[in-house]
C-alpha positions in Angstrom: 13.8 -6.9 -9.9 15.7 -6.0 -6.6 13.2 -4.4 -3.7 14.0 -2.6 -0.4 14.4 -5.9 1.9 14.5 -4.2 5.3 11.1 -2.3 5.7 7.9 -2.5 6.3 5.2 -3.6 3.2 1.5 -3.9 3.7 0.2 -7.2 3.1 -3.5 -6.8 3.7 -6.2 -5.9 6.0 -6.3 -8.0 9.4 -9.4 -9.0 9.0 -8.6 -11.3 6.2 -7.1 -13.5 8.8 -9.8 -13.3 11.2 -12.1 -15.9 12.1 -9.8 -19.1 11.5 -8.9 -17.8 8.2 -5.5 -18.1 6.4 -4.4 -15.5 3.7 -2.1 -16.8 0.8 -0.3 -13.8 -0.7 2.9 -13.5 -3.3 4.9 -10.3 -2.0 8.5 -9.8 -3.7 7.6 -12.9 -6.1 7.4 -14.7 -3.1 4.5 -16.9 -1.9 3.5 -16.2 1.7 1.0 -17.4 3.8 -0.4 -15.3 6.8 -2.6 -16.3 9.8 -3.0 -15.8 13.4 -0.8 -17.7 16.1 -2.0 -19.5 19.2 -2.3 -15.8 20.8 -4.0 -14.2 18.1 -1.0 -12.4 16.7 -0.4 -11.9 12.9 2.3 -14.4 11.8 3.6 -15.2 8.0 5.7 -17.7 6.5 6.3 -19.0 3.3 3.7 -20.7 1.5 6.0 -23.5 0.6 6.0 -27.0 2.9 9.8 -27.9 3.1 9.2 -31.5 2.6 7.8 -31.6 -1.2 7.1 -28.3 -1.2 3.3 -28.4 -1.4 1.5 -25.1 -0.8 0.5 -24.8 2.7 -2.3 -22.7 1.9 -3.6 -26.0 0.6 -3.6 -27.8 4.2 -5.5 -26.9 7.2 -5.5 -24.3 9.9 -6.3 -24.4 13.4 -5.3 -22.9 16.7 -2.2 -20.9 15.7 -0.7 -23.6 13.6 -1.0 -24.7 9.9 -0.8 -28.4 8.7 0.3 -29.5 5.2 -2.4 -31.1 3.6 0.1 -33.5 1.8 1.8 -35.2 4.4 0.6 -33.8 7.3 3.3 -31.6 8.7 2.4 -29.2 11.3 4.3 -25.5 11.8 3.7 -22.6 13.9 3.5 -18.8 13.1 7.4 -18.7 14.1 8.0 -21.5 11.2 8.7 -24.3 13.9 7.4 -28.0 13.1 4.8 -28.3 15.7 3.8 -31.6 15.0 5.3 -34.5 12.5 3.3 -37.5 12.1 6.6 -39.6 10.6 8.9 -38.9 13.5 9.9 -36.2 16.0 9.3 -32.6 15.4 12.9 -31.4 15.3 14.4 -28.2 15.2 15.6 -29.1 11.8 12.1 -29.4 10.3 11.5 -25.9 9.8 9.5 -23.4 7.4 10.8 -19.5 6.5 9.0 -17.3 8.6 9.1 -13.6 8.6 8.0 -10.6 11.0 4.4 -9.6 10.9 2.6 -7.0 12.6 -0.8 -5.2 12.7 -1.0 -1.3 13.2 -3.4 1.2 12.4 -5.8 -1.4 11.2 -3.3 -2.5 8.3 -1.6 -6.0 8.1 2.4 -5.8 7.3 5.3 -7.7 6.8 9.2 -7.2 7.1 10.7 -8.8 4.0 14.3 -8.7 5.1 15.9 -10.1 8.7 13.5 -10.5 11.2 15.5 -9.6 13.9 15.7 -6.0 12.6 11.8 -5.5 12.2 10.9 -2.3 14.3 7.2 -2.1 14.3 8.0 1.6 15.2 9.4 1.8 11.6 5.7 1.5 10.3 4.4 4.6 8.9 1.7 6.8 11.2 -1.5 6.2 9.8 -3.4 6.7 12.8 -5.7 8.9 11.0 -7.2 5.4 10.3 -7.8 4.5 14.1 -9.2 7.7 14.5 -12.2 7.6 11.9 -15.2 5.6 12.7 -15.8 2.3 10.8 -18.8 4.0 9.0 -16.4 6.5 7.4 -13.7 4.1 6.3 -13.6 3.2 2.9 -11.3 0.3 2.3 -10.5 -1.4 -1.0 -7.6 -3.8 -2.7 -6.9 -3.2 -6.5 -4.8 -5.7 -7.9 -3.2 -4.2 -10.7 -0.8 -5.7 -13.6 1.6 -3.4 -13.8 5.0 -2.5 -11.7 4.7 -0.9 -8.7 6.8 2.0 -9.2 4.6 3.1 -12.0 1.6 2.9 -9.3 3.8 5.4 -7.2 4.5 7.8 -10.0 0.6 7.9 -10.7 -0.3 9.2 -6.7 3.2 11.3 -6.8 2.2 13.0 -10.1 -1.7 14.0 -9.3 -1.8 16.4 -12.7 -3.2 13.0 -14.4 -6.7 13.8 -12.5 -7.7 16.4 -14.7 -7.4 14.4 -17.6 -8.1 10.8 -16.5 -10.5 11.7 -13.8 -12.6 14.6 -15.1 -15.8 13.9 -13.6 -14.7 12.7 -10.0 -11.0 14.1 -8.6 -9.9 16.1 -11.4 -9.9 19.8 -12.3 -7.5 21.6 -10.0 -3.9 20.3 -10.5 -2.3 21.3 -13.8 -2.9 24.9 -12.7 -2.0 24.8 -9.3 1.2 25.6 -7.3 3.3 22.7 -6.7 5.8 22.3 -4.0 8.0 19.6 -3.3 9.3 18.5 0.1 12.0 16.6 1.6 11.7 15.0 5.2 13.9 12.3 6.3 13.7 9.6 3.8 9.9 10.9 2.9 9.1 13.2 0.0 5.7 15.0 -0.3 4.4 16.6 -3.1 1.7 19.7 -2.3 -0.9 21.4 -4.6 -2.0 24.7 -3.7 -4.9 26.1 -5.6 -6.8 29.3 -4.4 -10.1 30.2 -5.7 -10.9 27.3 -8.2 -13.8 25.4 -8.8 -13.6 22.1 -6.8 -13.4 18.7 -8.2 -16.7 16.7 -8.0 -15.8 14.7 -5.3 -15.0 17.8 -3.1 -18.3 19.3 -3.6 -19.6 17.4 -0.1 -16.9 19.9 1.3 -17.7 22.9 -1.2 -21.1 22.5 -2.0 -21.8 24.5 -5.5 -22.0 27.5 -6.3 -19.3 28.4 -4.0 -15.7 28.4 -5.1 -12.6 26.8 -3.0 -9.5 27.2 -1.9 -8.0 23.5 -1.9 -4.7 22.2 -1.0 -3.4 18.2 -1.5 -0.8 16.7 0.0 0.7 13.8 -1.2 3.3 12.2 1.1 5.1 9.0 0.0 6.8 6.9 2.8 9.6 4.2 1.3 9.1 1.9 -0.2 5.1 2.6 -1.1 2.8 4.1 1.1 1.7 7.1 0.5 -0.8 9.4 2.1 -3.0 11.8 0.5 -4.4 14.6 2.4 -6.9 17.0 1.1 -8.0 20.1 2.9 -11.0 22.5 0.7 -13.2 25.5 2.1 -14.8 28.1 0.4 -12.6 30.8 -0.7 -12.4 33.6 1.5 -12.7 31.5 4.8 -10.2 30.1 7.1 -9.3 26.9 6.6 -10.4 24.2 9.1 -7.8 21.3 9.7 -10.2 19.2 11.6 -12.2 19.0 8.6 -9.3 17.7 6.4 -9.3 14.3 5.1 -6.9 11.5 4.3 -6.6 8.8 1.9 -3.7 5.7 2.1 -2.2 4.3 -1.0 0.3 1.5 -0.4 1.8 -0.2 -3.3 3.2 -3.8 -2.5 4.9 -5.4 -5.3 3.5 -8.7 -6.3 5.5 -9.6 -8.9 8.1 -7.6 -11.2 5.1 -6.6 -13.2 2.3 -6.9 -10.7 1.2 -5.0 -7.8 -1.5 -4.8 -4.7 -2.9 -1.6 -4.8 -4.6 -1.2 -1.5 -6.3 1.9 -0.3 -8.4 3.4 2.5 -10.1 6.5 2.7 -11.3 8.2 5.5 -13.3 11.9 6.4 -13.9 13.5 10.1 -17.3 15.0 8.7 -20.7 13.4 8.5 -19.0 10.1 9.9 -22.2 8.6 10.1 -23.9 8.8 7.0 -23.8 5.7 5.0 -25.2 6.9 2.3 -22.3 9.4 2.0 -19.8 6.5 2.3 -21.8 4.7 -0.5 -21.4 7.5 -2.6 -18.0 8.3 -2.2 -17.0 4.6 -2.6 -18.2 4.7 -5.9 -16.4 7.6 -6.9 -13.5 5.9 -5.5 -14.2 3.2 -7.4 -14.8 4.5 -10.6 -11.3 6.7 -10.2 -9.2 3.9 -9.3 -10.5 0.7 -10.9 -12.1 2.1 -14.0 -9.8 4.6 -14.5 -6.2 4.5 -12.9 -5.9 0.3 -13.1 -6.7 0.1 -17.2 -4.1 3.0 -17.8 -1.4 1.5 -16.0 -1.7 -1.8 -17.1 -1.7 -0.4 -20.7 1.2 1.8 -19.4 3.0 -1.7 -18.5 2.1 -3.0 -21.7 3.5 -0.4 -23.9 7.0 -0.6 -21.5 7.2 -4.4 -21.3 10.2 -5.4 -19.7 12.3 -2.6 -20.7 14.1 -0.6 -18.0 11.9 2.6 -17.1 15.2 5.2 -17.6 16.4 3.4 -20.5 13.6 4.1 -22.8 14.4 7.9 -22.0 11.0 9.4 -20.5 10.3 12.9 -22.0 10.4 14.5 -18.3 8.0 17.5 -17.4 7.9 19.7 -14.4 5.0 17.8 -13.2 7.4 15.0 -12.8 9.3 16.2 -10.2 8.0 14.8 -7.4 7.5 11.5 -9.0 11.4 11.4 -10.2 12.7 12.5 -6.7 10.4 9.7 -5.5 12.3 7.2 -7.7 15.7 8.3 -7.4 15.2 8.1 -3.5 14.0 4.6 -3.5 17.1 3.9 -5.9 19.3 5.2 -3.5 17.8 3.5 -0.3 18.2 -0.1 -2.3 21.6 0.4 -3.1 22.6 1.7 0.2 21.0 -1.4 1.9 22.6 -3.8 -0.6 26.3 -2.0 0.4 25.5 -2.3 4.1 26.3 -6.3 4.8 23.9 -6.4 7.7 20.8 -5.0 5.5 21.6 -7.0 2.3 18.3 -8.1 2.1 16.9 -6.9 -0.8 14.4 -9.6 -2.9 14.7 -10.2 -6.1 12.1 -11.8 -8.0 
């Protein structure tokens, strides 16, 4: 499996490395260790001591330094040896390090050449920053399926009418669908006029009112997607200030498993804790009880076969997902062909 290398991947949530905690997480088949350096900034190193290859995560962390629990070698956030109890801490004693960043309440890692890591290439998720904590619902759903299957799942939302009929579905199959390109990003737009709102949208358009609904699913390579939802009573003008946004971020763990991060926000009733609990239950039902089992069964049927080798039957609803797959393949091929950017990782 070859991945896009010189790009930001979501590694987790910043709070996972707060209060003196380390975070061990495999990304693109590589075991990484995340922690905060002496200045409180996110740091990422290979979770493997260069001495006897013990996991550094099995050691101790304090004051921005992680110490191997096997022989006591210590390393800072840049991978330099901070202490060698058996001799000098020379420059030759290092552990591989990776560029890490914290932006939009997300922990990021750059899996390619750290010298090329530009935080301004992180997708704009400022809607998270603009939402009070009481209206933010975060989650991580480990899924035993290859990450592109999870991307397909978001870029073809017609599945919601069949897999999520009691929560998110009901409007996509008959919606007008448009696919838009903007640089390396791709957006699939769904528009439904005078429809019965999905159960999850009834907080925006209460019964018995009918709704005009617009849903945009925007993909940023390699696997960061934002779904924007606008719903208002039919016959009334849309109110952009009431649109809500949800992050769906797919980071490969291995060739057949994915870290699925999500973060739902809303601009209305932001201090309603009970509403947040209700919406969280809806999301957990849709994602953990419906999406996850289906995606994992799908992966089992595919096995180790190449997706295209199985000659998938393509329907009009697949247009956005197929274009995303083709774009991602082209970006990986272009990066491999460019010597300064030959950093795609394999697992």
